[in-house]
C-alpha positions in Angstrom: 53.1 96.4 -97.4 52.9 98.1 -94.0 51.6 96.0 -91.0 49.1 97.6 -88.7 50.6 98.2 -85.3 48.9 95.6 -83.1 48.9 94.4 -79.6 48.5 90.8 -78.7 45.7 89.9 -76.2 46.2 86.6 -74.5 45.0 84.9 -71.3 47.2 85.9 -68.4 48.9 83.4 -66.1 49.8 83.6 -62.5 53.3 84.5 -63.6 51.9 87.7 -65.0 50.4 88.9 -61.7 53.3 91.0 -60.5 53.4 92.9 -63.8 49.6 93.3 -63.7 49.8 94.7 -60.2 52.3 97.2 -61.4 50.0 98.2 -64.3 47.1 98.5 -61.8 49.2 100.8 -59.5 50.2 103.0 -62.5 46.7 103.3 -63.9 45.0 103.9 -60.6 47.5 106.6 -59.6 46.8 108.3 -62.9 43.0 108.1 -62.8 41.8 107.6 -59.3 42.8 110.9 -57.6 39.7 110.7 -55.5 41.0 107.6 -53.6 42.2 108.2 -50.0 45.8 106.8 -49.5 44.6 104.2 -47.0 41.9 103.0 -49.5 44.5 102.8 -52.3 46.6 100.6 -50.0 43.6 98.5 -49.1 42.7 97.8 -52.7 46.3 97.1 -53.5 46.4 94.5 -50.8 43.4 92.8 -52.3 44.4 92.7 -56.0 45.9 89.3 -55.9 42.6 88.0 -54.5 40.7 89.9 -57.2 42.9 88.4 -59.9 41.8 84.9 -58.7 38.1 85.7 -59.1 38.2 86.6 -62.8 39.5 85.4 -66.2 42.5 87.7 -66.8 43.6 88.8 -70.2 46.8 90.8 -70.9 47.6 93.1 -73.7 51.2 93.0 -74.8 53.0 95.5 -77.0 55.2 94.7 -79.9 58.1 93.9 -77.5 55.9 91.4 -75.7 55.7 93.6 -72.6 52.4 93.8 -70.8 50.9 97.3 -71.1 47.3 96.6 -70.1 44.9 94.0 -68.8 41.3 93.2 -68.0 39.4 90.8 -65.8 36.2 89.2 -67.0 33.5 87.2 -65.2 30.7 86.0 -67.4 29.3 88.9 -69.3 30.8 91.4 -66.9 34.0 93.4 -67.3 35.3 93.4 -63.8 38.5 95.4 -64.4 40.4 97.1 -67.2 43.6 98.9 -66.6 46.2 100.4 -68.9 49.7 101.4 -67.8 49.9 105.2 -67.4 52.7 105.4 -69.9 50.5 103.9 -72.6 47.2 105.8 -71.9 45.6 107.2 -75.0 47.3 104.7 -77.3 44.3 102.5 -78.0 45.1 99.7 -75.6 41.9 100.1 -73.5 39.9 100.2 -76.7 41.6 97.0 -78.0 41.0 95.2 -74.7 37.3 96.3 -74.5 36.6 95.4 -78.1 38.1 92.0 -77.4 36.0 91.6 -74.4 32.8 92.5 -76.2 33.4 90.7 -79.5 35.2 87.6 -78.3 34.1 87.1 -74.7 30.5 88.4 -74.8 30.9 91.2 -72.3 28.0 93.6 -72.2 28.2 95.1 -68.6 30.7 97.1 -66.6 30.7 98.9 -63.3 32.9 102.1 -63.0 33.7 104.5 -60.3 31.4 107.5 -60.8 34.3 109.8 -59.7 36.6 108.4 -62.5 35.1 110.7 -65.2 37.8 109.6 -67.8 36.6 106.0 -67.5 32.9 106.9 -67.5 33.5 108.9 -70.7 35.5 106.1 -72.3 32.8 103.5 -71.7 30.1 105.9 -72.9 32.1 106.6 -76.1 32.3 102.9 -76.6 28.5 102.5 -76.5 27.8 101.7 -72.9 24.8 103.4 -71.2 24.3 104.0 -67.5 21.6 101.7 -66.2 22.0 102.3 -62.4 24.1 103.6 -59.5 25.2 102.3 -56.2 26.4 104.7 -53.4 29.2 102.3 -52.3 31.5 99.9 -54.2 31.5 96.1 -53.7 33.8 96.4 -50.7 31.3 98.7 -49.0 33.5 101.7 -49.5 31.9 105.1 -50.0 32.9 105.4 -53.7 29.8 105.6 -55.9 29.6 103.0 -58.7 27.8 103.5 -62.0 26.4 100.3 -63.7 26.7 100.4 -67.4 25.5 98.1 -70.2 25.7 97.9 -74.0 
C-alpha cells in the first residue's frame, strides 16, 4: 500500500526561528519584487519581533526539514511563507487548510501587489472584503483584506 506524501505541521519553537527567517527571505525574494531593498531590510529586521506576536506553525518535509511556516493570531492568518525551492508543491495549501480546519482561521491580509498570493487565497475560497492603502507598519504597500 502506497503512503500519501505528507508534510508534518507542528507548533514552532524559538529554536526554529533562524530557519523560519531563512524561509521568509527565500519566499519574499521570490514573490515580493515590488519591495524596495531598504524596505526588505526593514521587514527582515522586524521578523523576530513578528514571530513573538503570533502562534507559529512549521511544515516539515519527509526529512523533517522546515519548508514552510505560518503565523496565526485568533482567526487571522498573519503570515504564510513557503521556501522558494518548494513553491508549487502544495505546502502553502497544507498550511492554509490546517489553519482553517484546525485553528479556525477565516481572515487574511495580503499585499495587493503580490498577485500570486492574492490568486492563491482567492482559489482557496477567500474573498476581498476591503483594502488599505498602507500596511500595518505604515508603509505604502496596499493591503487587501480577505475573508472566507
